[in-house]
Predicted model as a PDB file, atoms N, CA, C, CB and O in Angstrom, pLDDT in the B-factor column:
MODEL        1                                                                  
ATOM      1  N   UNK A   1      -4.494   0.515  -1.876  1.00 81.00           N  
ATOM      2  CA  UNK A   1      -4.920   0.335  -0.512  1.00 81.00           C  
ATOM      3  C   UNK A   1      -3.695   0.137   0.369  1.00 81.00           C  
ATOM      4  CB  UNK A   1      -5.891  -0.852  -0.390  1.00 81.00           C  
ATOM      5  O   UNK A   1      -2.713  -0.488  -0.033  1.00 81.00           O  
ATOM      6  N   UNK A   2      -3.773   0.674   1.561  1.00 89.00           N  
ATOM      7  CA  UNK A   2      -2.717   0.512   2.558  1.00 89.00           C  
ATOM      8  C   UNK A   2      -3.124  -0.606   3.514  1.00 89.00           C  
ATOM      9  CB  UNK A   2      -2.456   1.849   3.335  1.00 89.00           C  
ATOM     10  O   UNK A   2      -4.310  -0.820   3.765  1.00 89.00           O  
ATOM     11  N   UNK A   3      -2.132  -1.315   4.041  1.00 91.00           N  
ATOM     12  CA  UNK A   3      -2.393  -2.405   4.975  1.00 91.00           C  
ATOM     13  C   UNK A   3      -1.572  -2.217   6.244  1.00 91.00           C  
ATOM     14  CB  UNK A   3      -2.076  -3.765   4.327  1.00 91.00           C  
ATOM     15  O   UNK A   3      -0.482  -1.646   6.219  1.00 91.00           O  
ATOM     16  N   UNK A   4      -2.116  -2.708   7.352  1.00 92.00           N  
ATOM     17  CA  UNK A   4      -1.397  -2.750   8.628  1.00 92.00           C  
ATOM     18  C   UNK A   4      -1.587  -4.124   9.243  1.00 92.00           C  
ATOM     19  CB  UNK A   4      -1.892  -1.632   9.601  1.00 92.00           C  
ATOM     20  O   UNK A   4      -2.673  -4.700   9.181  1.00 92.00           O  
ATOM     21  N   UNK A   5      -0.526  -4.640   9.836  1.00 93.00           N  
ATOM     22  CA  UNK A   5      -0.566  -5.931  10.509  1.00 93.00           C  
ATOM     23  C   UNK A   5      -1.418  -5.812  11.767  1.00 93.00           C  
ATOM     24  CB  UNK A   5       0.865  -6.423  10.855  1.00 93.00           C  
ATOM     25  O   UNK A   5      -1.217  -4.901  12.571  1.00 93.00           O  
ATOM     26  N   UNK A   6      -2.368  -6.726  11.941  1.00 93.00           N  
ATOM     27  CA  UNK A   6      -3.207  -6.695  13.139  1.00 93.00           C  
ATOM     28  C   UNK A   6      -3.050  -7.936  14.000  1.00 93.00           C  
ATOM     29  CB  UNK A   6      -4.651  -6.537  12.750  1.00 93.00           C  
ATOM     30  O   UNK A   6      -3.342  -7.903  15.195  1.00 93.00           O  
ATOM     31  N   UNK A   7      -2.589  -9.037  13.401  1.00 92.00           N  
ATOM     32  CA  UNK A   7      -2.486 -10.265  14.177  1.00 92.00           C  
ATOM     33  C   UNK A   7      -1.460 -11.199  13.561  1.00 92.00           C  
ATOM     34  CB  UNK A   7      -3.845 -10.957  14.273  1.00 92.00           C  
ATOM     35  O   UNK A   7      -1.407 -11.364  12.343  1.00 92.00           O  
ATOM     36  N   UNK A   8      -0.645 -11.810  14.412  1.00 92.00           N  
ATOM     37  CA  UNK A   8       0.237 -12.896  13.998  1.00 92.00           C  
ATOM     38  C   UNK A   8      -0.213 -14.099  14.799  1.00 92.00           C  
ATOM     39  CB  UNK A   8       1.779 -12.560  14.233  1.00 92.00           C  
ATOM     40  O   UNK A   8      -0.138 -14.107  16.027  1.00 92.00           O  
ATOM     41  N   UNK A   9      -0.686 -15.125  14.086  1.00 88.00           N  
ATOM     42  CA  UNK A   9      -1.218 -16.305  14.761  1.00 88.00           C  
ATOM     43  C   UNK A   9      -0.197 -17.414  14.832  1.00 88.00           C  
ATOM     44  CB  UNK A   9      -2.460 -16.800  14.061  1.00 88.00           C  
ATOM     45  O   UNK A   9       0.938 -17.205  15.259  1.00 88.00           O  
ATOM     46  N   UNK A  10      -0.597 -18.565  14.420  1.00 81.00           N  
ATOM     47  CA  UNK A  10       0.210 -19.777  14.548  1.00 81.00           C  
ATOM     48  C   UNK A  10       1.409 -19.784  13.610  1.00 81.00           C  
ATOM     49  CB  UNK A  10      -0.642 -20.992  14.285  1.00 81.00           C  
ATOM     50  O   UNK A  10       1.367 -19.241  12.506  1.00 81.00           O  
ATOM     51  N   UNK A  11       2.477 -20.415  14.084  1.00 82.00           N  
ATOM     52  CA  UNK A  11       3.624 -20.695  13.231  1.00 82.00           C  
ATOM     53  C   UNK A  11       3.542 -22.183  12.910  1.00 82.00           C  
ATOM     54  CB  UNK A  11       5.006 -20.304  13.929  1.00 82.00           C  
ATOM     55  O   UNK A  11       3.529 -23.018  13.814  1.00 82.00           O  
ATOM     56  N   UNK A  12       3.488 -22.511  11.638  1.00 81.00           N  
ATOM     57  CA  UNK A  12       3.365 -23.885  11.195  1.00 81.00           C  
ATOM     58  C   UNK A  12       4.703 -24.352  10.643  1.00 81.00           C  
ATOM     59  CB  UNK A  12       2.250 -24.027  10.136  1.00 81.00           C  
ATOM     60  O   UNK A  12       5.239 -23.749   9.713  1.00 81.00           O  
ATOM     61  N   UNK A  13       5.242 -25.418  11.210  1.00 80.00           N  
ATOM     62  CA  UNK A  13       6.555 -25.907  10.800  1.00 80.00           C  
ATOM     63  C   UNK A  13       6.450 -27.366  10.372  1.00 80.00           C  
ATOM     64  CB  UNK A  13       7.583 -25.749  11.944  1.00 80.00           C  
ATOM     65  O   UNK A  13       5.778 -28.173  11.014  1.00 80.00           O  
ATOM     66  N   UNK A  14       7.122 -27.681   9.285  1.00 78.00           N  
ATOM     67  CA  UNK A  14       7.224 -29.061   8.840  1.00 78.00           C  
ATOM     68  C   UNK A  14       8.592 -29.249   8.206  1.00 78.00           C  
ATOM     69  CB  UNK A  14       6.081 -29.426   7.840  1.00 78.00           C  
ATOM     70  O   UNK A  14       9.372 -28.302   8.100  1.00 78.00           O  
ATOM     71  N   UNK A  15       8.878 -30.470   7.787  1.00 78.00           N  
ATOM     72  CA  UNK A  15      10.166 -30.730   7.137  1.00 78.00           C  
ATOM     73  C   UNK A  15      10.266 -30.037   5.790  1.00 78.00           C  
ATOM     74  CB  UNK A  15      10.377 -32.226   6.961  1.00 78.00           C  
ATOM     75  O   UNK A  15      11.366 -29.716   5.340  1.00 78.00           O  
ATOM     76  N   UNK A  16       9.124 -29.800   5.136  1.00 80.00           N  
ATOM     77  CA  UNK A  16       9.124 -29.236   3.781  1.00 80.00           C  
ATOM     78  C   UNK A  16       8.932 -27.726   3.742  1.00 80.00           C  
ATOM     79  CB  UNK A  16       8.049 -29.883   2.970  1.00 80.00           C  
ATOM     80  O   UNK A  16       9.475 -27.055   2.865  1.00 80.00           O  
ATOM     81  N   UNK A  17       8.159 -27.185   4.689  1.00 82.00           N  
ATOM     82  CA  UNK A  17       7.878 -25.753   4.618  1.00 82.00           C  
ATOM     83  C   UNK A  17       7.545 -25.183   5.994  1.00 82.00           C  
ATOM     84  CB  UNK A  17       6.727 -25.488   3.648  1.00 82.00           C  
ATOM     85  O   UNK A  17       7.241 -25.919   6.933  1.00 82.00           O  
ATOM     86  N   UNK A  18       7.609 -23.870   6.091  1.00 87.00           N  
ATOM     87  CA  UNK A  18       7.241 -23.135   7.298  1.00 87.00           C  
ATOM     88  C   UNK A  18       6.315 -21.994   6.887  1.00 87.00           C  
ATOM     89  CB  UNK A  18       8.513 -22.595   8.054  1.00 87.00           C  
ATOM     90  O   UNK A  18       6.465 -21.424   5.806  1.00 87.00           O  
ATOM     91  N   UNK A  19       5.362 -21.665   7.749  1.00 90.00           N  
ATOM     92  CA  UNK A  19       4.469 -20.551   7.433  1.00 90.00           C  
ATOM     93  C   UNK A  19       3.971 -19.900   8.719  1.00 90.00           C  
ATOM     94  CB  UNK A  19       3.277 -21.030   6.573  1.00 90.00           C  
ATOM     95  O   UNK A  19       4.013 -20.486   9.801  1.00 90.00           O  
ATOM     96  N   UNK A  20       3.500 -18.672   8.560  1.00 91.00           N  
ATOM     97  CA  UNK A  20       2.890 -17.917   9.653  1.00 91.00           C  
ATOM     98  C   UNK A  20       1.473 -17.545   9.250  1.00 91.00           C  
ATOM     99  CB  UNK A  20       3.723 -16.643  10.001  1.00 91.00           C  
ATOM    100  O   UNK A  20       1.228 -17.177   8.101  1.00 91.00           O  
ATOM    101  N   UNK A  21       0.543 -17.638  10.188  1.00 93.00           N  
ATOM    102  CA  UNK A  21      -0.816 -17.153   9.971  1.00 93.00           C  
ATOM    103  C   UNK A  21      -0.850 -15.692  10.423  1.00 93.00           C  
ATOM    104  CB  UNK A  21      -1.882 -18.029  10.752  1.00 93.00           C  
ATOM    105  O   UNK A  21      -0.511 -15.382  11.565  1.00 93.00           O  
ATOM    106  N   UNK A  22      -1.258 -14.804   9.525  1.00 95.00           N  
ATOM    107  CA  UNK A  22      -1.287 -13.382   9.839  1.00 95.00           C  
ATOM    108  C   UNK A  22      -2.603 -12.761   9.397  1.00 95.00           C  
ATOM    109  CB  UNK A  22      -0.112 -12.661   9.177  1.00 95.00           C  
ATOM    110  O   UNK A  22      -3.303 -13.310   8.546  1.00 95.00           O  
ATOM    111  N   UNK A  23      -2.932 -11.624   9.974  1.00 95.00           N  
ATOM    112  CA  UNK A  23      -4.094 -10.846   9.559  1.00 95.00           C  
ATOM    113  C   UNK A  23      -3.657  -9.412   9.317  1.00 95.00           C  
ATOM    114  CB  UNK A  23      -5.227 -10.911  10.623  1.00 95.00           C  
ATOM    115  O   UNK A  23      -2.884  -8.838  10.085  1.00 95.00           O  
ATOM    116  N   UNK A  24      -4.170  -8.849   8.232  1.00 95.00           N  
ATOM    117  CA  UNK A  24      -3.933  -7.450   7.890  1.00 95.00           C  
ATOM    118  C   UNK A  24      -5.271  -6.730   7.849  1.00 95.00           C  
ATOM    119  CB  UNK A  24      -3.184  -7.317   6.529  1.00 95.00           C  
ATOM    120  O   UNK A  24      -6.291  -7.319   7.490  1.00 95.00           O  
ATOM    121  N   UNK A  25      -5.263  -5.459   8.215  1.00 95.00           N  
ATOM    122  CA  UNK A  25      -6.452  -4.636   8.038  1.00 95.00           C  
ATOM    123  C   UNK A  25      -6.138  -3.616   6.954  1.00 95.00           C  
ATOM    124  CB  UNK A  25      -6.884  -3.938   9.381  1.00 95.00           C  
ATOM    125  O   UNK A  25      -5.091  -2.967   6.973  1.00 95.00           O  
ATOM    126  N   UNK A  26      -7.067  -3.487   6.007  1.00 91.00           N  
ATOM    127  CA  UNK A  26      -6.891  -2.537   4.910  1.00 91.00           C  
ATOM    128  C   UNK A  26      -7.338  -1.145   5.311  1.00 91.00           C  
ATOM    129  CB  UNK A  26      -7.661  -2.994   3.679  1.00 91.00           C  
ATOM    130  O   UNK A  26      -8.058  -0.973   6.295  1.00 91.00           O  
ATOM    131  N   UNK A  27      -6.907  -0.153   4.546  1.00 92.00           N  
ATOM    132  CA  UNK A  27      -7.273   1.235   4.836  1.00 92.00           C  
ATOM    133  C   UNK A  27      -8.780   1.467   4.724  1.00 92.00           C  
ATOM    134  CB  UNK A  27      -6.537   2.176   3.891  1.00 92.00           C  
ATOM    135  O   UNK A  27      -9.298   2.463   5.228  1.00 92.00           O  
ATOM    136  N   UNK A  28      -9.480   0.543   4.063  1.00 93.00           N  
ATOM    137  CA  UNK A  28     -10.932   0.637   3.960  1.00 93.00           C  
ATOM    138  C   UNK A  28     -11.641  -0.133   5.072  1.00 93.00           C  
ATOM    139  CB  UNK A  28     -11.387   0.123   2.610  1.00 93.00           C  
ATOM    140  O   UNK A  28     -12.866  -0.255   5.062  1.00 93.00           O  
ATOM    141  N   UNK A  29     -10.863  -0.658   6.043  1.00 94.00           N  
ATOM    142  CA  UNK A  29     -11.442  -1.395   7.159  1.00 94.00           C  
ATOM    143  C   UNK A  29     -11.591  -2.887   6.902  1.00 94.00           C  
ATOM    144  CB  UNK A  29     -12.771  -0.825   7.491  1.00 94.00           C  
ATOM    145  O   UNK A  29     -12.013  -3.628   7.790  1.00 94.00           O  
ATOM    146  N   UNK A  30     -11.251  -3.332   5.707  1.00 92.00           N  
ATOM    147  CA  UNK A  30     -11.359  -4.752   5.383  1.00 92.00           C  
ATOM    148  C   UNK A  30     -10.292  -5.550   6.130  1.00 92.00           C  
ATOM    149  CB  UNK A  30     -11.229  -4.973   3.862  1.00 92.00           C  
ATOM    150  O   UNK A  30      -9.209  -5.042   6.420  1.00 92.00           O  
ATOM    151  N   UNK A  31     -10.614  -6.800   6.434  1.00 94.00           N  
ATOM    152  CA  UNK A  31      -9.683  -7.680   7.137  1.00 94.00           C  
ATOM    153  C   UNK A  31      -9.299  -8.824   6.209  1.00 94.00           C  
ATOM    154  CB  UNK A  31     -10.305  -8.222   8.461  1.00 94.00           C  
ATOM    155  O   UNK A  31     -10.156  -9.437   5.573  1.00 94.00           O  
ATOM    156  N   UNK A  32      -8.005  -9.102   6.140  1.00 93.00           N  
ATOM    157  CA  UNK A  32      -7.479 -10.130   5.245  1.00 93.00           C  
ATOM    158  C   UNK A  32      -6.602 -11.082   6.048  1.00 93.00           C  
ATOM    159  CB  UNK A  32      -6.677  -9.497   4.069  1.00 93.00           C  
ATOM    160  O   UNK A  32      -5.661 -10.659   6.719  1.00 93.00           O  
ATOM    161  N   UNK A  33      -6.918 -12.363   5.972  1.00 94.00           N  
ATOM    162  CA  UNK A  33      -6.150 -13.401   6.667  1.00 94.00           C  
ATOM    163  C   UNK A  33      -5.324 -14.164   5.650  1.00 94.00           C  
ATOM    164  CB  UNK A  33      -7.084 -14.367   7.453  1.00 94.00           C  
ATOM    165  O   UNK A  33      -5.833 -14.564   4.603  1.00 94.00           O  
ATOM    166  N   UNK A  34      -4.052 -14.368   5.953  1.00 91.00           N  
ATOM    167  CA  UNK A  34      -3.147 -15.047   5.051  1.00 91.00           C  
ATOM    168  C   UNK A  34      -2.280 -16.042   5.797  1.00 91.00           C  
ATOM    169  CB  UNK A  34      -2.284 -14.045   4.316  1.00 91.00           C  
ATOM    170  O   UNK A  34      -2.027 -15.898   6.993  1.00 91.00           O  
ATOM    171  N   UNK A  35      -1.838 -17.036   5.082  1.00 92.00           N  
ATOM    172  CA  UNK A  35      -0.795 -17.941   5.538  1.00 92.00           C  
ATOM    173  C   UNK A  35       0.408 -17.574   4.668  1.00 92.00           C  
ATOM    174  CB  UNK A  35      -1.215 -19.500   5.409  1.00 92.00           C  
ATOM    175  O   UNK A  35       0.401 -17.835   3.466  1.00 92.00           O  
ATOM    176  N   UNK A  36       1.448 -16.967   5.268  1.00 91.00           N  
ATOM    177  CA  UNK A  36       2.605 -16.537   4.482  1.00 91.00           C  
ATOM    178  C   UNK A  36       3.746 -17.540   4.633  1.00 91.00           C  
ATOM    179  CB  UNK A  36       3.066 -15.127   4.916  1.00 91.00           C  
ATOM    180  O   UNK A  36       4.017 -18.042   5.724  1.00 91.00           O  
ATOM    181  N   UNK A  37       4.391 -17.810   3.536  1.00 89.00           N  
ATOM    182  CA  UNK A  37       5.498 -18.764   3.491  1.00 89.00           C  
ATOM    183  C   UNK A  37       6.745 -18.145   4.108  1.00 89.00           C  
ATOM    184  CB  UNK A  37       5.780 -19.211   2.039  1.00 89.00           C  
ATOM    185  O   UNK A  37       7.179 -17.068   3.699  1.00 89.00           O  
ATOM    186  N   UNK A  38       7.313 -18.824   5.087  1.00 88.00           N  
ATOM    187  CA  UNK A  38       8.545 -18.355   5.724  1.00 88.00           C  
ATOM    188  C   UNK A  38       9.662 -19.380   5.580  1.00 88.00           C  
ATOM    189  CB  UNK A  38       8.299 -18.052   7.204  1.00 88.00           C  
ATOM    190  O   UNK A  38      10.649 -19.338   6.313  1.00 88.00           O  
ATOM    191  N   UNK A  39       9.503 -20.297   4.636  1.00 87.00           N  
ATOM    192  CA  UNK A  39      10.524 -21.312   4.406  1.00 87.00           C  
ATOM    193  C   UNK A  39      11.844 -20.634   4.053  1.00 87.00           C  
ATOM    194  CB  UNK A  39      10.092 -22.288   3.282  1.00 87.00           C  
ATOM    195  O   UNK A  39      11.879 -19.739   3.207  1.00 87.00           O  
ATOM    196  N   UNK A  40      12.915 -21.054   4.692  1.00 86.00           N  
ATOM    197  CA  UNK A  40      14.236 -20.489   4.435  1.00 86.00           C  
ATOM    198  C   UNK A  40      14.551 -19.242   5.234  1.00 86.00           C  
ATOM    199  CB  UNK A  40      14.365 -20.179   3.001  1.00 86.00           C  
ATOM    200  O   UNK A  40      15.657 -18.710   5.138  1.00 86.00           O  
ATOM    201  N   UNK A  41      13.586 -18.762   6.031  1.00 86.00           N  
ATOM    202  CA  UNK A  41      13.817 -17.576   6.857  1.00 86.00           C  
ATOM    203  C   UNK A  41      13.965 -18.001   8.320  1.00 86.00           C  
ATOM    204  CB  UNK A  41      12.651 -16.547   6.694  1.00 86.00           C  
ATOM    205  O   UNK A  41      13.336 -18.964   8.759  1.00 86.00           O  
ATOM    206  N   UNK A  42      14.785 -17.290   9.056  1.00 85.00           N  
ATOM    207  CA  UNK A  42      14.928 -17.532  10.483  1.00 85.00           C  
ATOM    208  C   UNK A  42      13.796 -16.790  11.188  1.00 85.00           C  
ATOM    209  CB  UNK A  42      16.336 -17.070  11.010  1.00 85.00           C  
ATOM    210  O   UNK A  42      13.952 -15.640  11.598  1.00 85.00           O  
ATOM    211  N   UNK A  43      12.667 -17.460  11.320  1.00 83.00           N  
ATOM    212  CA  UNK A  43      11.456 -16.829  11.841  1.00 83.00           C  
ATOM    213  C   UNK A  43      11.668 -16.258  13.240  1.00 83.00           C  
ATOM    214  CB  UNK A  43      10.313 -17.830  11.861  1.00 83.00           C  
ATOM    215  O   UNK A  43      11.107 -15.217  13.584  1.00 83.00           O  
ATOM    216  N   UNK A  44      12.467 -16.931  14.030  1.00 85.00           N  
ATOM    217  CA  UNK A  44      12.671 -16.474  15.396  1.00 85.00           C  
ATOM    218  C   UNK A  44      13.383 -15.120  15.460  1.00 85.00           C  
ATOM    219  CB  UNK A  44      13.462 -17.505  16.166  1.00 85.00           C  
ATOM    220  O   UNK A  44      13.312 -14.441  16.485  1.00 85.00           O  
ATOM    221  N   UNK A  45      14.062 -14.719  14.394  1.00 90.00           N  
ATOM    222  CA  UNK A  45      14.755 -13.431  14.408  1.00 90.00           C  
ATOM    223  C   UNK A  45      13.972 -12.342  13.670  1.00 90.00           C  
ATOM    224  CB  UNK A  45      16.133 -13.580  13.787  1.00 90.00           C  
ATOM    225  O   UNK A  45      14.423 -11.197  13.614  1.00 90.00           O  
ATOM    226  N   UNK A  46      12.807 -12.678  13.102  1.00 89.00           N  
ATOM    227  CA  UNK A  46      12.002 -11.674  12.407  1.00 89.00           C  
ATOM    228  C   UNK A  46      11.334 -10.746  13.417  1.00 89.00           C  
ATOM    229  CB  UNK A  46      10.939 -12.350  11.511  1.00 89.00           C  
ATOM    230  O   UNK A  46      10.803 -11.195  14.433  1.00 89.00           O  
ATOM    231  N   UNK A  47      11.366  -9.456  13.128  1.00 92.00           N  
ATOM    232  CA  UNK A  47      10.645  -8.494  13.958  1.00 92.00           C  
ATOM    233  C   UNK A  47       9.209  -8.410  13.458  1.00 92.00           C  
ATOM    234  CB  UNK A  47      11.333  -7.088  13.931  1.00 92.00           C  
ATOM    235  O   UNK A  47       8.898  -8.911  12.377  1.00 92.00           O  
ATOM    236  N   UNK A  48       8.333  -7.781  14.233  1.00 91.00           N  
ATOM    237  CA  UNK A  48       6.961  -7.589  13.768  1.00 91.00           C  
ATOM    238  C   UNK A  48       6.941  -6.770  12.483  1.00 91.00           C  
ATOM    239  CB  UNK A  48       6.114  -6.899  14.850  1.00 91.00           C  
ATOM    240  O   UNK A  48       6.116  -7.013  11.603  1.00 91.00           O  
ATOM    241  N   UNK A  49       7.838  -5.810  12.373  1.00 94.00           N  
ATOM    242  CA  UNK A  49       7.915  -5.004  11.145  1.00 94.00           C  
ATOM    243  C   UNK A  49       8.307  -5.882   9.953  1.00 94.00           C  
ATOM    244  CB  UNK A  49       8.935  -3.845  11.315  1.00 94.00           C  
ATOM    245  O   UNK A  49       7.761  -5.719   8.862  1.00 94.00           O  
ATOM    246  N   UNK A  50       9.253  -6.815  10.155  1.00 93.00           N  
ATOM    247  CA  UNK A  50       9.641  -7.746   9.089  1.00 93.00           C  
ATOM    248  C   UNK A  50       8.450  -8.603   8.662  1.00 93.00           C  
ATOM    249  CB  UNK A  50      10.804  -8.648   9.555  1.00 93.00           C  
ATOM    250  O   UNK A  50       8.212  -8.812   7.473  1.00 93.00           O  
ATOM    251  N   UNK A  51       7.707  -9.094   9.659  1.00 92.00           N  
ATOM    252  CA  UNK A  51       6.541  -9.926   9.362  1.00 92.00           C  
ATOM    253  C   UNK A  51       5.483  -9.108   8.637  1.00 92.00           C  
ATOM    254  CB  UNK A  51       5.958 -10.532  10.654  1.00 92.00           C  
ATOM    255  O   UNK A  51       4.847  -9.602   7.706  1.00 92.00           O  
ATOM    256  N   UNK A  52       5.290  -7.854   9.057  1.00 93.00           N  
ATOM    257  CA  UNK A  52       4.326  -6.986   8.386  1.00 93.00           C  
ATOM    258  C   UNK A  52       4.716  -6.780   6.924  1.00 93.00           C  
ATOM    259  CB  UNK A  52       4.225  -5.631   9.109  1.00 93.00           C  
ATOM    260  O   UNK A  52       3.859  -6.830   6.042  1.00 93.00           O  
ATOM    261  N   UNK A  53       6.003  -6.548   6.660  1.00 92.00           N  
ATOM    262  CA  UNK A  53       6.466  -6.375   5.276  1.00 92.00           C  
ATOM    263  C   UNK A  53       6.187  -7.624   4.440  1.00 92.00           C  
ATOM    264  CB  UNK A  53       7.972  -6.053   5.251  1.00 92.00           C  
ATOM    265  O   UNK A  53       5.704  -7.525   3.311  1.00 92.00           O  
ATOM    266  N   UNK A  54       6.493  -8.804   5.000  1.00 91.00           N  
ATOM    267  CA  UNK A  54       6.223 -10.058   4.289  1.00 91.00           C  
ATOM    268  C   UNK A  54       4.729 -10.214   4.003  1.00 91.00           C  
ATOM    269  CB  UNK A  54       6.734 -11.260   5.107  1.00 91.00           C  
ATOM    270  O   UNK A  54       4.338 -10.606   2.904  1.00 91.00           O  
ATOM    271  N   UNK A  55       3.904  -9.904   4.998  1.00 92.00           N  
ATOM    272  CA  UNK A  55       2.454 -10.042   4.841  1.00 92.00           C  
ATOM    273  C   UNK A  55       1.902  -9.060   3.813  1.00 92.00           C  
ATOM    274  CB  UNK A  55       1.756  -9.833   6.181  1.00 92.00           C  
ATOM    275  O   UNK A  55       1.051  -9.429   3.005  1.00 92.00           O  
ATOM    276  N   UNK A  56       2.372  -7.821   3.833  1.00 91.00           N  
ATOM    277  CA  UNK A  56       1.906  -6.825   2.860  1.00 91.00           C  
ATOM    278  C   UNK A  56       2.331  -7.215   1.452  1.00 91.00           C  
ATOM    279  CB  UNK A  56       2.450  -5.423   3.209  1.00 91.00           C  
ATOM    280  O   UNK A  56       1.555  -7.070   0.507  1.00 91.00           O  
ATOM    281  N   UNK A  57       3.552  -7.708   1.304  1.00 91.00           N  
ATOM    282  CA  UNK A  57       4.000  -8.153  -0.021  1.00 91.00           C  
ATOM    283  C   UNK A  57       3.152  -9.327  -0.496  1.00 91.00           C  
ATOM    284  CB  UNK A  57       5.497  -8.550   0.010  1.00 91.00           C  
ATOM    285  O   UNK A  57       2.794  -9.404  -1.671  1.00 91.00           O  
ATOM    286  N   UNK A  58       2.831 -10.238   0.415  1.00 89.00           N  
ATOM    287  CA  UNK A  58       1.979 -11.375   0.070  1.00 89.00           C  
ATOM    288  C   UNK A  58       0.597 -10.877  -0.384  1.00 89.00           C  
ATOM    289  CB  UNK A  58       1.840 -12.344   1.282  1.00 89.00           C  
ATOM    290  O   UNK A  58       0.050 -11.370  -1.370  1.00 89.00           O  
ATOM    291  N   UNK A  59       0.042  -9.901   0.339  1.00 88.00           N  
ATOM    292  CA  UNK A  59      -1.267  -9.353  -0.028  1.00 88.00           C  
ATOM    293  C   UNK A  59      -1.218  -8.700  -1.402  1.00 88.00           C  
ATOM    294  CB  UNK A  59      -1.737  -8.337   1.021  1.00 88.00           C  
ATOM    295  O   UNK A  59      -2.103  -8.926  -2.227  1.00 88.00           O  
ATOM    296  N   UNK A  60      -0.205  -7.901  -1.650  1.00 87.00           N  
ATOM    297  CA  UNK A  60      -0.085  -7.238  -2.950  1.00 87.00           C  
ATOM    298  C   UNK A  60       0.032  -8.260  -4.077  1.00 87.00           C  
ATOM    299  CB  UNK A  60       1.129  -6.300  -2.962  1.00 87.00           C  
ATOM    300  O   UNK A  60      -0.577  -8.096  -5.135  1.00 87.00           O  
ATOM    301  N   UNK A  61       0.819  -9.320  -3.848  1.00 87.00           N  
ATOM    302  CA  UNK A  61       0.949 -10.367  -4.856  1.00 87.00           C  
ATOM    303  C   UNK A  61      -0.370 -11.097  -5.063  1.00 87.00           C  
ATOM    304  CB  UNK A  61       2.038 -11.357  -4.458  1.00 87.00           C  
ATOM    305  O   UNK A  61      -0.699 -11.471  -6.189  1.00 87.00           O  
ATOM    306  N   UNK A  62      -1.126 -11.303  -3.994  1.00 83.00           N  
ATOM    307  CA  UNK A  62      -2.406 -12.007  -4.083  1.00 83.00           C  
ATOM    308  C   UNK A  62      -3.456 -11.188  -4.825  1.00 83.00           C  
ATOM    309  CB  UNK A  62      -2.913 -12.350  -2.690  1.00 83.00           C  
ATOM    310  O   UNK A  62      -4.313 -11.746  -5.510  1.00 83.00           O  
ATOM    311  N   UNK A  63      -3.388  -9.865  -4.690  1.00 79.00           N  
ATOM    312  CA  UNK A  63      -4.398  -8.996  -5.285  1.00 79.00           C  
ATOM    313  C   UNK A  63      -3.986  -8.398  -6.618  1.00 79.00           C  
ATOM    314  CB  UNK A  63      -4.727  -7.898  -4.342  1.00 79.00           C  
ATOM    315  O   UNK A  63      -4.698  -7.542  -7.143  1.00 79.00           O  
ATOM    316  N   UNK A  64      -2.863  -8.817  -7.182  1.00 77.00           N  
ATOM    317  CA  UNK A  64      -2.334  -8.197  -8.394  1.00 77.00           C  
ATOM    318  C   UNK A  64      -3.317  -8.253  -9.560  1.00 77.00           C  
ATOM    319  CB  UNK A  64      -1.042  -8.869  -8.789  1.00 77.00           C  
ATOM    320  O   UNK A  64      -3.352  -7.328 -10.372  1.00 77.00           O  
ATOM    321  N   UNK A  65      -4.102  -9.298  -9.661  1.00 70.00           N  
ATOM    322  CA  UNK A  65      -5.049  -9.439 -10.773  1.00 70.00           C  
ATOM    323  C   UNK A  65      -6.478  -9.105 -10.408  1.00 70.00           C  
ATOM    324  CB  UNK A  65      -5.001 -10.827 -11.301  1.00 70.00           C  
ATOM    325  O   UNK A  65      -7.397  -9.377 -11.180  1.00 70.00           O  
ATOM    326  N   UNK A  66      -6.678  -8.512  -9.227  1.00 71.00           N  
ATOM    327  CA  UNK A  66      -8.029  -8.149  -8.776  1.00 71.00           C  
ATOM    328  C   UNK A  66      -8.364  -6.717  -9.164  1.00 71.00           C  
ATOM    329  CB  UNK A  66      -8.157  -8.323  -7.254  1.00 71.00           C  
ATOM    330  O   UNK A  66      -7.481  -5.869  -9.291  1.00 71.00           O  
ATOM    331  N   UNK A  67      -9.650  -6.465  -9.349  1.00 66.00           N  
ATOM    332  CA  UNK A  67     -10.099  -5.094  -9.592  1.00 66.00           C  
ATOM    333  C   UNK A  67     -11.369  -4.847  -8.807  1.00 66.00           C  
ATOM    334  CB  UNK A  67     -10.328  -4.834 -11.105  1.00 66.00           C  
ATOM    335  O   UNK A  67     -12.066  -5.792  -8.439  1.00 66.00           O  
ATOM    336  N   UNK A  68     -11.674  -3.609  -8.552  1.00 60.00           N  
ATOM    337  CA  UNK A  68     -12.880  -3.237  -7.812  1.00 60.00           C  
ATOM    338  C   UNK A  68     -13.964  -2.765  -8.764  1.00 60.00           C  
ATOM    339  CB  UNK A  68     -12.569  -2.144  -6.780  1.00 60.00           C  
ATOM    340  O   UNK A  68     -14.472  -1.653  -8.624  1.00 60.00           O  
ATOM    341  N   UNK A  69     -14.309  -3.573  -9.698  1.00 46.00           N  
ATOM    342  CA  UNK A  69     -15.372  -3.127 -10.580  1.00 46.00           C  
ATOM    343  C   UNK A  69     -15.457  -3.913 -11.758  1.00 46.00           C  
ATOM    344  CB  UNK A  69     -15.219  -1.763 -10.954  1.00 46.00           C  
ATOM    345  O   UNK A  69     -16.310  -3.661 -12.608  1.00 46.00           O  
TER     346      UNK A  69                                                      
ENDMDL                                                                          
END                                                                             
């Protein structure tokens, strides 16, 4: 399945970790919401394309053990 970034929501910052709330739409029209870890990254310098890459990698890692049947 192919994914495209559709939304970047809140940036959550704490002393221990940082994350972004994002939404991806799948090639089948499905919508997937994720909180992606951005700890150690300079979030302010990330482009939307960088965020999309992080989100797609997160989705692929999340679905690695899933099957459609």
